[in-house]
N, C-alpha and C positions, 0 to 999 in steps of 0.2 A: 560528486561527479556525475554530469548528465549522461544519459545512456550513449548518445553519439560520440561523446569525448572518450569515454570507456571503449567503445568500439573501435575508434580510431588508433587510440594506443595499444590496444590487444593486437591489431592486425599488422602493425608495422613497428619494428624497432626505433627507427628513425623516421622523422618527418621527409616524406618525399617531396622533391622539387616539383614545379607545375610542368616543366619541360626542361629538357638537357639538348644544348646544341652542340653538333659535332659527334665525331665518332667516339662510341663508348661501349660497354658491354655490361649486363648485369648477372648477378648471382643470387640465388635464393637457397634457403635451405633451414636446418636449425642450429645448434650448438658448433656442429662441427665447421659448416661454413663460417659461423660467427668467430671462429678461432678462439674458443674459450681456452683459458691457461696459458694464452701466447699473447704477444704485444700483436696488435691487429695486423701490423705491417709485416708479420711472418705468415698470415694466412694465407692460402692458395689465390682467393681474389687479388690481393694486391701482389703477390709473385707474379700472376698472370698480366697483371696490368704493367707491372714493370718489364716483363719479358717482351710483351707486345707493344709497349710504348702506347697504350691507349687507356683512358680513365675507366677503370671497374667498379661499379656501384654494388655494395654489398646489401641486399634486401632480406637476409635472413634474420630470424628471431629465436634466440637459444630457447629451447623448449616449445617451440612451435610445432605444427603439424603440416600435413598435405594442404588443408584448406586455408591457411596463413600464406603457405607458399604461394598457391595458386593466386590467390587474392591479390598480393603484393605485385606480382608479376603483372597480373590483369590491370592493376591500377597504373603502372608505370607506362604498359603498352598504349593506355589512352592518351597519353601526351608526348611520348618519346619513342623512336625508333633505336633501339641498340643494334650493334653489327652482330651480336649472338647472345644468346641466353644459356646459362648453366643452371640446371635445377638438381640439387642435392636433396633427395626425397628424404623425408624422415621416416622411422618406421611406420607402417601402416596402422599398427594397433596403438594409435594416439587420437584421442577425440575432445573435440571441443564442446563442452558441456556449459549450458547457460543456467543459472540459477537466479531467480529473482533480479534479474537485468542485470548480473554479472557473469563473466565467462573465465572460463579456465581450461587448459589443455591437460586431460588425464592420461595416464597410461597404466600399465599392468603393475608399475613401482608406486603408482601415487595411492593417496588415500582412498578408501573405498567409497565409491559411489553407487548408489542402486541402480541409476539407469545404466552407467558404464558396464557394471558387474552383470546386469541382465543381458546386455547387447552381447558381451562377450560368451557368456553361458549360451545363448542361441546360436552363436556361430561366428567364427571369424568373417565371414562374408559380410557381415554389419560393417565392418572397418574396410576390408580390402576393395569392395566395390566402390566405395566413396573416393577411395584412394587412387583408384584406377581412374574414375572419372575426372579427379583432378590432373593427373598426368596427361590425359586426352585433351581437356581444356586446353591446357598451355601450349601443347602440341598443334592442336588446329588453329589457335590464334597465331603462332609462329609462323606456321606453313601459309595462312592467309597473307600475312605480312612478310612473307619470303625472309625470314630470320632463321637461322641456323639454331639448334635448340639440342642441348646434350643433356641427357638424364643419366642421373648415375645414384647410388645408394651405397652405404657402407653396411647396410643389412642384408642378409640372406632372404631372399624372396622364393617362395615356393614355385615350382615349374609352372604349376597351372596359371599363376599370375602372369609369369613371364610370357606365357603362350597367348593370355588373352590381350597382353600388349602387342605381342608380336602380330597378333591377328589385324592390328591396327597400324601396322608398319611402324612400331615403335620398339626401339632397344633400350632397356633399363640396364647400364652398366654396373654390374654388382660383382663381388667376389665368387659368388656361384654360378656366374655366367661367363667372366672373363679368363683369358687363358693366363693373364698376369694379375696379380693382386693389386687391392688397394691397400697400402701399407697402413698398419695400426699398432700403436705401441704404447698407448695410455702414459705417455712421458711427457704432457704437459704439465703445468705447474700444480694442477689439481689432481694430477694422477689419474684422471679419467679420460680425459680428452686427448688429442694425439700431437706429437710434437712438430716443430718447423719442418724437420726431415722429412715427415709423412706429408706435410701440406706440399713441399716441394716435389716430391713424386706426384701427389695428385695434380698438381700445375701441370708437370710434364705430360702426363696421361693425358688430361683434358686438351692440352695443345693438339696432342696426336689425334685425338678423336675431333677435334674441330677441323684440322687438316683434311680428314676423312670426308667431314661434311661439305666442304667447300671444292672438293674434287670430285664429287659425285655428280 
């Protein structure tokens, strides 16, 4: 496989259309947004699409990281203008590592990689600073295009990084920040991801956050 073919396959789970006409929205994230362990119709993207009666395009890539999320949204915004963007940010300590023209996203549970291990040993900032830059990039793009964007995560993020985001007028909604939790039950078919009931709760919370954006 040629490098550019591998690159395109890695960065997006599905081939993106050149453009989308009409009102629609996009979501991005990892396996949680990908509704792994469920029928795709049970995922929060499709539940939102059904409730709001507009098409929703799921740009998530299971096993992906912040770089892939940011890239997929950026590619979409080059051709189409969604009504809003929802970004479920994967855990910051996921790194896209390239070896001999091949790429893979590694995390602390993956096979050991010397570069990954060295960066983690030197400090989590090697991961978190890049993660914050991806969040900031999508925020700025959406702001320039006047597109509401909701950021959320199922992971707990240290207060110092919440403050860094807040210094840039960005709120990341996560269980360590929100007064109401994002439900998790590990009750999907694979016993690792979360049930349709959780996705339904996420969809309702996201609708509320979107309403806040549109009334500000």
